[in-house]
N, C-alpha and C positions, 0 to 999 in steps of 0.2 A: 620162439622165433629164432631161426638161425641167422647169424650175421656173417657177412663176408669179410669185414674189416675189424671186428672186435671179438674179444674173448672175455667171458665173465665167469667168475667162480665165487662162491660164498662159503665161509667157514666161521662158525661161532659168531654169527651176526656181523661179520666183517666181509664186505664185498670188494673184490679186486676186479677192476675194469681195465683191460689191456688193449691199447690200440695196436692192431696186428696187421700192418701193411708194410712189412719190412723192406720189400723191394722198392718202395717209394719213400722209405724212411718215415713211414706213418704220416705222410703229408695229408692235409685236410682238404679233400675234395667235397663237392656237394653231396655225393653219395655217403661219404664217411660222416659228414655232419648230420645228415638225415638219420643214419643209423644211430649216431650218438644221441640225437634228440629223442628218438623212440626208446632207446635203452635207458636213458636217464628217467624218462617217465615211468618205465617199469620198475626201476630201482627205487624210485620215490614211493611207489605203492608197497614195495617189500619192506621199506623203512629199516635198513640195517643200522647198526650202531655207528659204523664208520664206513666210508667209501674211500678206496685207494684207487687212484688213476695212474697208470704207467704206460710205457711203450715197449714194444718188442724190438729186438735187434740193437743197433747202435744208437737209436734215437728215441727220445721221448716223443716229440713231434718236431720234425725239421721245418715245419711251416705250412702255409696253405699251398695248395696244388698250383704251381706256377704254370704248368702246361695247360691246365684248364682256364686259368685267368688270362692268359696271354692275349686272346682275341676278344675279350669281353667288351661290350659297350659300356657307357657310363651307367645306364640303368641296370644292366646285368651286374656290373661291379657293385653297385649299391645294394642290389638284392642279395648278392653273395655275402657282403659284409653284414647285412641284416640277419641272415641265417646264422652265421657264425656267432654274432653278438647275442642273438636270442638263445642259442644253445648254451653259451658260456654263462649267461645270466641265469638260465635254468639251473646250471650247476651251482652257481653262487647262492641261489635261493633255496637249495635243499635244506630241510630242517635238521640235518645231522652233519657232522664234520666231514670234510673232504680233504684228503691228503694227496698231494702230487708227489709221486716217487719218480724223480727226474733222473733217469738212467743214462741219458746222453744228450744229444742236441735238443734244445728247447728254443727254437728260433721263430720269430714272427708269430704266426698263429699258435705255435707250440708254447712260446713264452706267455702268450695271452691266455692259453688254456691253464697254464700253471698259476697265473695271476688270479684266475677265477676260483681257485681252490683256497681253502682256509689256511692250510699249512703246506710248506714245500720242503722236502728232504732231498738233497742232491747227492749223486755220486760225485766223487772227485774228478770224474771224467766228463761231467756235464758241462755244457756250454749254453749261455743265455744271450739273447739279443733281440732287438727289433730292427732288422736290417732293411726294412721296406723302402726307405728313401733311395737306396741303391738300385731299386727296381722301378723308381719313378712313381711310387705310391706312398700313402701314409699307412700306418697300422690300421687294420680294418675291423678287427674283432674286439674293440674296446680297449686296446692297449694304451691309447693316449689318455684314457680316463683312469684306468686302474693303476698303471705304473707310477704316476705322480702321487697317487694316494698312498702307495706303499713305500716308495723310496724317497719321496720329496720331489718338488718340481724341478729344481736345478739339475739333479742327477738324471731324472727322467728325460729332460730336454736334451742333455748331452748324449745319452744313449740313443734317443730317437733321431736327433739331428745328424749324428755321425754314423748311425747304423752299426756301431762297434759291437763286437761279440766279446763277452767276458767269460772268464772261467768261474768255477764253483766258489773258489775262495773269495774272489771279488764280489760275487753275488751275495755271499754271506756277510761280507764287510758292509755292504750298502743296505742290508736288510731285505734283499730280494728273496733269500731262502732262510729257513729256520736252522737247518743243520746241514753239515757236509760229512759224508762218510765214504769209506772205500767202496768201489764198485762191487766187491765180493760181499760186503756187509749190508748193502742197501736194503735188500728185501727183509733181512732180519731186523734192521733198525726201524724200518717203517712199520713192520708188523708189531714190534714191541710198543711203539708209540700208539698205534691203533688199539692195541689191547689195553693199554693204560687208560685211554679215553673211554673205551667200551666198558671198563669196570666201574665207571662213574654213572651217576644218574642221567639217563638219556633225556629225561624231562628238563633237568637243570642245564645240561650241556646245550640242548636245543634253545632254551630260553636265553642262555648267555650269548649264543651265536646271534640270535635276533636282536638282542640289546646292543651288541657291538656293531653289527652290520647296519642296522637302521639308525642307531643313536649317533654314530659318527657322521651321518649325513644331516643331522639336525643341529639346531642351536643347543648348547649344553643344557639349558633349562628344560627344553623338551626331551632331550636325551635322558636326563635324570628322572623325569616323570615316567618315561617309558620303562626305565629300569625298575622304578618303584612298583609299577603295575605288574611287570613280569615276576618280580620278587614276591609280591603278594600272591600271585596265581600259583606259585610253587607250593604254597601251604595248603592248596586244595588237592594236591597230588599225593599218591601213596608213597612216592619216593622220599618226600620230606619226612614223613612219619618214620619210615624204615631207616633213613640215614641218621636221624637224630636219636632214635631209639638204640640203634647199633652203637653209636658213639658213646652214649651213656652206659650201655651194657658192656663196653670195651670189647666189641667184636666187629668183624668186617660186615658191612651192609650187604644185603642180597637184593639188588634192584631187579625188578621184573620188566 
């Protein structure tokens, strides 16, 4: 399928998904979200080792499409928020790691998209924020839920209540991003991280993602039980045999 607002390429089991609507700074309209929904479904079937999401031009995603939202009714606004949240939840629940390569503005829906990814690597030119209150609305694509879980309630409330936009270094300081690199080195840095993950057992990485994502929403006793079950299931997979055999034979494992 050809997409109007997205580009996809895969190399060595690493897929790069680029939001490509530079004339609108990759703003998330309903059409873009529907394309993204369909694309994520297809990528899930292909099951790469790692998915990288980035944007073209000066923005990662500058936000939701304000021109489209301007005249929405309450019911239309709710439906739009549900669509965005559904797509971002779909990304969050992928069984393989997702890295946001934040090349520029990640505001509103763009920040929320980055929050739905497992890891965030930012260019030193990146900007983050949830400026929705300045438009008379709340974050609508699950930002009020994911941001506090990532940076803590007090910092999340300050950012959301003020609508303040922060630079990459502050995003790193508060734990919003994992790494900051130069704009020129962003693609290389992200690809090196993706290759490092892809070289590990896909079975073990996927199980670890499930344990973290699901376990942190549980009581710790239930989370530990979940980890124990997933840990045990790893011993039924070929990767465990190959990984431990390679360790004892003092060679690099060859995971399939």
